[in-house]
C-alpha positions as CSV (number, residue, x, y, z in Angstrom):
1,M,7.9,-17.7,15.7
2,K,10.1,-15.2,17.5
3,R,12.7,-15.4,14.8
4,E,10.1,-14.6,12.1
5,R,8.8,-11.7,14.1
6,N,12.3,-10.2,14.6
7,A,12.9,-10.6,10.8
8,L,9.6,-8.8,10.1
9,L,10.4,-6.0,12.4
10,L,13.9,-5.6,10.9
11,A,12.4,-5.4,7.4
12,A,9.9,-2.8,8.7
13,R,12.8,-0.7,10.1
14,Y,14.6,-0.8,6.7
15,V,11.4,0.2,4.9
16,S,10.9,3.1,7.2
17,L,14.5,4.3,6.8
18,L,14.5,3.8,3.0
19,F,11.2,5.6,2.2
20,T,11.6,8.7,4.4
21,P,9.2,11.7,3.9
22,F,12.2,13.7,2.6
23,F,12.2,11.9,-0.8
24,L,8.9,13.4,-2.0
25,P,10.5,16.3,-4.0
26,V,13.1,14.1,-5.6
27,M,10.5,11.5,-6.7
28,G,8.2,14.3,-8.0
29,L,11.1,15.7,-10.1
30,I,12.0,12.3,-11.5
31,A,8.3,11.8,-12.6
32,L,8.4,15.2,-14.3
33,F,11.5,14.5,-16.2
34,I,10.0,11.2,-17.4
35,F,6.4,12.3,-18.4
36,S,6.4,16.0,-19.2
37,Y,8.1,18.2,-21.8
38,L,11.0,18.5,-19.3
39,S,12.1,15.1,-20.6
40,M,13.6,16.9,-23.6
41,M,16.1,18.7,-21.4
42,P,19.8,17.6,-21.4
43,L,20.6,14.7,-19.2
44,L,23.3,16.6,-17.3
45,Y,20.8,19.4,-16.5
46,K,18.3,17.0,-15.2
47,V,20.9,15.2,-13.0
48,T,22.1,18.5,-11.7
49,V,18.7,19.6,-10.7
50,V,17.8,16.3,-9.0
51,V,21.1,16.3,-7.1
52,M,20.6,19.9,-6.0
53,V,17.0,19.2,-4.8
54,W,18.3,16.0,-3.1
55,L,20.9,18.0,-1.2
56,F,18.4,20.6,0.0
57,T,15.4,18.3,0.8
58,V,17.1,15.1,1.9
59,I,20.7,15.6,3.1
60,M,20.4,19.0,4.7
61,P,17.2,18.3,6.8
62,Q,18.5,15.0,8.0
63,L,22.0,16.4,8.8
64,L,20.5,19.5,10.7
65,I,18.0,17.3,12.6
66,R,20.8,15.0,13.7
67,I,23.0,18.0,14.8
68,Y,20.1,19.5,16.7
69,R,19.3,16.1,18.4
70,H,22.9,15.7,19.5
71,Y,23.1,19.3,20.7
72,Q,20.0,18.8,22.8
73,G,21.1,15.4,24.0
74,W,17.9,13.8,22.8
75,H,17.5,10.1,22.3
76,I,16.1,9.2,18.9
77,L,12.8,8.2,20.6
78,K,12.3,11.8,21.7
79,M,12.0,12.9,18.1
80,L,9.1,10.5,17.6
81,T,6.9,12.2,20.2
82,R,4.5,14.9,19.1
83,E,6.5,17.6,20.9
84,G,9.8,16.4,19.5
85,R,8.5,16.2,16.0
86,M,7.9,20.0,15.7
87,I,11.7,20.8,15.4
88,P,12.1,18.3,12.4
89,Y,9.0,20.0,10.8
90,A,10.5,23.4,11.2
91,I,13.9,22.4,9.9
92,S,12.6,20.5,6.9
93,L,10.2,23.4,6.0
94,T,13.1,25.9,6.2
95,C,15.2,23.7,3.9
96,Y,12.3,23.3,1.4
97,V,11.6,27.0,1.3
98,A,15.3,27.6,0.8
99,C,15.4,25.2,-2.1
100,Y,12.3,26.8,-3.6
101,Y,14.0,30.2,-3.4
102,V,17.1,28.9,-5.1
103,M,15.1,27.4,-7.9
104,H,13.1,30.6,-8.4
105,S,16.3,32.7,-8.4
106,L,17.8,30.4,-11.1
107,H,14.6,30.9,-13.2
108,M,13.9,27.2,-13.4
109,P,10.7,26.0,-15.2
110,H,7.6,26.6,-13.2
111,F,6.6,22.9,-12.9
112,M,9.9,22.1,-11.1
113,S,9.2,24.6,-8.3
114,S,5.6,23.3,-8.1
115,V,7.0,20.0,-6.8
116,L,8.5,22.0,-3.8
117,M,5.3,23.8,-3.3
118,A,3.5,20.4,-3.1
119,A,5.9,19.2,-0.5
120,I,5.5,22.4,1.6
121,A,1.7,22.2,1.2
122,I,1.9,18.7,2.7
123,Q,4.2,19.5,5.6
124,V,2.2,22.6,6.8
125,P,-1.1,20.8,7.6
126,C,0.8,17.8,9.0
127,A,2.7,20.1,11.4
128,I,-0.5,21.8,12.5
129,I,-2.4,18.5,12.9
130,N,0.6,17.2,14.9
131,H,-0.5,19.3,17.9
132,W,-3.4,17.0,18.3
133,W,-2.7,13.9,16.3
134,K,0.6,12.2,15.5
135,I,-0.1,11.8,11.8
136,S,2.3,9.7,9.7
137,T,4.5,11.9,7.5
138,H,5.9,8.8,5.8
139,T,2.5,8.0,4.3
140,A,1.7,11.7,3.8
141,A,4.7,12.0,1.6
142,I,3.8,9.0,-0.6
143,G,0.2,10.2,-0.7
144,G,1.5,13.6,-1.8
145,T,3.5,11.9,-4.6
146,V,0.3,10.1,-5.8
147,G,-1.6,13.4,-5.7
148,A,1.2,15.2,-7.6
149,V,1.4,12.4,-10.3
150,M,-2.4,12.6,-10.7
151,A,-2.2,16.4,-11.1
152,F,0.6,16.2,-13.6
153,A,-1.3,13.5,-15.5
154,F,-4.3,15.8,-15.7
155,I,-2.1,18.7,-16.9
156,F,0.1,16.8,-19.4
157,G,-2.4,14.2,-20.5
158,F,-0.5,10.9,-19.8
159,N,-1.9,7.7,-18.3
160,P,-0.7,7.5,-14.7
161,I,-2.4,4.2,-13.7
162,W,0.7,2.1,-13.3
163,W,2.5,4.8,-11.3
164,I,-0.5,5.3,-9.1
165,C,-0.9,1.5,-8.5
166,A,2.9,1.1,-7.7
167,L,2.9,4.1,-5.3
168,T,-0.3,3.0,-3.6
169,F,1.2,-0.5,-3.1
170,L,4.3,1.2,-1.7
171,A,2.2,3.3,0.6
172,G,0.6,0.1,1.9
173,I,4.0,-1.4,2.6
174,V,5.3,1.8,4.4
175,G,2.1,2.2,6.4
176,T,2.3,-1.5,7.5
177,S,5.9,-1.0,8.5
178,R,5.0,2.0,10.6
179,T,2.2,0.1,12.4
180,L,4.3,-3.0,12.9
181,L,6.9,-0.8,14.6
182,R,4.1,0.7,16.8
183,L,5.1,4.2,15.7
184,H,1.6,4.9,14.3
185,T,-1.9,3.5,14.3
186,L,-3.9,2.5,11.3
187,G,-5.8,5.8,11.5
188,E,-2.6,7.8,11.6
189,V,-1.1,6.2,8.5
190,T,-4.4,6.3,6.6
191,G,-5.0,9.9,7.5
192,G,-1.5,10.9,6.5
193,F,-1.9,9.3,3.1
194,L,-5.2,11.0,2.4
195,I,-4.0,14.4,3.6
196,G,-0.9,14.1,1.4
197,L,-2.9,13.0,-1.6
198,L,-5.3,16.0,-1.3
199,A,-2.5,18.5,-0.6
200,G,-0.2,17.3,-3.3
201,F,-3.0,17.3,-5.9
202,I,-4.3,20.8,-5.0
203,A,-0.8,22.3,-4.7
204,V,0.3,21.2,-8.2
205,I,-3.1,22.1,-9.9
206,A,-3.2,25.5,-8.2
207,S,0.4,26.4,-9.1
């Protein structure tokens, strides 16, 4: 029994590491390049954009957070507290805004930058709520992806049912991993998903 539990916890750690909140803009862009008119763009251009966004929204935030943690001498568990989570929020928001500014400066199509706006719209309420409730940004990011896909489906007129089913199933796996690791409660992962869903949908529709 102990061996099975350890294996389950190890799998939960890998799921949490693999599906970090930072991947929301990259996943949103990939969905755009598959389902919208942006699919007609050259492959090299699409790959370049995805890599650029990946650098700004995945690599840079994680690198800067790691540097800050080592500079402060914080253990990784400190970053999981409500107080310690404010710095990662600030760093990631700064990187996301910088990416949006670069995309806007390069006059990239509007719907590409709307993915960044959706990610920012999700992080802001999560950062505010974090003062009172340690909401799950992992499930908020997946919920935001679901909301963005629903919004793009409404705008471009494609059937998103399989994407929504797959992402919702993934959200269940990620949420379960966070509760198994005792990093969040069921209410925190459910609340994160719902907030992300609403914020992602509104941000894309409004933009």
